[in-house]
C-alpha positions as CSV (number, residue, x, y, z in Angstrom):
1,M,10.3,14.6,6.8
2,T,7.9,13.2,4.2
3,M,8.1,14.7,0.7
4,T,4.8,15.9,-0.7
5,H,4.1,16.7,-4.3
6,K,1.0,18.4,-5.7
7,G,-0.6,18.2,-9.1
8,T,-3.7,19.1,-11.0
9,C,-5.7,18.0,-14.0
10,F,-5.4,20.0,-17.2
11,C,-7.7,22.9,-16.1
12,G,-6.8,22.9,-12.4
13,S,-10.2,22.0,-11.1
14,V,-9.0,18.7,-9.6
15,E,-6.0,18.9,-7.3
16,T,-4.0,15.9,-6.1
17,E,-1.3,15.2,-3.6
18,V,1.2,12.4,-3.3
19,S,3.4,11.8,-0.3
20,G,6.4,9.8,0.5
21,K,8.4,8.1,-2.2
22,P,7.1,6.4,-5.3
23,E,7.2,2.6,-5.4
24,G,8.6,2.9,-8.9
25,M,8.8,5.0,-12.1
26,G,9.1,4.0,-15.7
27,Y,7.5,3.8,-19.0
28,C,4.5,1.7,-20.2
29,H,4.3,0.8,-23.8
30,C,1.0,-1.2,-23.8
31,E,-1.8,-0.5,-26.3
32,S,-4.2,0.4,-23.5
33,C,-1.9,3.2,-22.1
34,R,-1.1,4.5,-25.6
35,A,-4.8,4.7,-26.4
36,W,-5.7,6.4,-23.1
37,S,-2.8,8.9,-23.2
38,A,-3.0,9.5,-27.0
39,G,0.8,9.2,-27.0
40,P,3.3,6.5,-28.0
41,V,4.3,5.8,-24.4
42,N,3.1,6.6,-20.8
43,A,5.5,7.9,-18.2
44,F,4.2,6.5,-14.9
45,S,5.0,7.0,-11.2
46,L,3.5,4.3,-8.9
47,W,2.5,5.2,-5.3
48,K,1.0,3.1,-2.5
49,T,-2.7,3.9,-2.8
50,D,-2.9,5.4,0.7
51,S,-0.2,7.9,-0.3
52,V,-2.4,9.5,-3.0
53,R,-5.2,12.0,-2.3
54,I,-7.6,14.1,-4.3
55,T,-7.6,17.4,-2.3
56,K,-10.0,19.4,-4.5
57,G,-12.6,18.7,-7.0
58,Q,-13.5,15.1,-6.0
59,E,-17.0,15.6,-7.4
60,L,-15.5,16.3,-10.9
61,V,-13.6,13.0,-11.0
62,G,-14.8,10.5,-13.6
63,E,-13.8,6.9,-13.7
64,Y,-13.3,4.4,-16.5
65,A,-12.4,0.7,-16.0
66,G,-10.4,0.0,-19.2
67,T,-9.2,-3.3,-17.8
68,P,-9.9,-5.2,-14.6
69,N,-6.7,-3.8,-13.1
70,S,-6.9,-0.3,-14.3
71,M,-9.4,2.2,-12.9
72,R,-8.6,5.3,-14.9
73,R,-9.6,8.7,-13.3
74,F,-10.0,11.9,-15.2
75,C,-11.5,15.4,-14.8
76,K,-15.1,15.5,-16.1
77,K,-14.7,19.3,-16.8
78,C,-11.6,19.3,-19.0
79,G,-11.0,15.6,-19.7
80,G,-7.5,15.8,-18.2
81,H,-6.1,12.5,-17.0
82,I,-5.3,12.4,-13.3
83,M,-4.4,8.8,-12.2
84,T,-5.0,5.1,-12.7
85,D,-5.7,2.9,-9.7
86,H,-4.3,-0.7,-9.9
87,P,-6.1,-2.5,-7.1
88,Q,-4.5,-5.9,-7.9
89,W,-1.1,-4.4,-7.1
90,G,-2.1,-2.0,-4.3
91,V,-0.7,1.0,-6.2
92,T,-1.9,4.1,-8.0
93,D,-0.2,5.5,-11.1
94,V,-0.2,9.2,-10.9
95,F,1.0,10.3,-14.4
96,A,4.5,11.7,-14.1
97,A,3.5,14.8,-16.2
98,A,0.7,15.6,-13.7
99,I,3.2,16.1,-10.8
100,P,5.4,19.0,-11.9
101,S,7.7,18.9,-8.8
102,L,8.5,15.2,-9.1
103,V,11.9,14.5,-10.4
104,F,11.1,11.7,-12.9
105,E,13.7,8.9,-12.5
106,P,12.5,6.0,-14.7
107,G,13.8,2.5,-13.7
108,L,12.3,0.3,-16.4
109,H,10.0,-0.2,-19.4
110,V,7.0,-2.5,-19.2
111,N,5.0,-4.0,-22.0
112,Y,7.9,-3.3,-24.3
113,A,6.8,-6.1,-26.7
114,E,4.0,-3.7,-27.7
115,T,6.2,-0.6,-28.3
116,V,5.6,1.7,-31.2
117,L,8.4,4.0,-30.0
118,P,11.7,2.1,-29.4
119,M,13.8,3.9,-26.8
120,Q,17.5,3.2,-26.4
121,D,18.2,4.4,-22.8
122,G,19.9,1.4,-21.2
123,L,16.9,0.7,-18.9
124,P,15.6,-2.9,-18.5
125,K,12.8,-3.5,-21.0
126,F,10.2,-6.1,-20.0
127,K,8.2,-8.0,-22.6
128,D,5.3,-7.6,-20.2
129,F,5.9,-7.1,-16.4
130,P,8.5,-8.2,-13.9
131,T,7.7,-11.5,-12.1
132,E,7.1,-9.6,-8.8
133,I,3.8,-8.3,-10.2
134,G,2.7,-11.3,-12.1
135,G,4.5,-10.9,-15.4
136,S,6.8,-13.3,-17.2
137,G,9.9,-11.3,-16.1
138,E,11.2,-11.8,-19.7
139,Q,13.3,-8.9,-20.9
140,V,13.7,-7.9,-24.5
141,A,16.5,-6.1,-26.3
142,E,16.6,-2.4,-27.0
């Protein structure tokens, strides 16, 4: 049986659904994610793009291409962040906080060289990204 999780934007006007199992979960410390989230770190859950659906409020979804590999989606009514498509990698980041029923099990930190919130949790901390997705694969100390 395929697991399905439902989420919403801040006001509930846009509803989302993810199905299956995430490709990965972790924390991003890059300046772009920090600026977008207005927080010191972004908790991400990555899903194959065809596993993510907007089930209500598609007409209220705005888009912003902050970088060539980050199509950020938000609710035009409340400004609530919904997801970020990463076409280069074939995944969509549905923000972990936007999926209340998802048990968040982070496996790594990315862009840790840019951190403003050091976290000592024993997880691998990549300077940028793992080599599998085009990064240096270089890890940095906690």
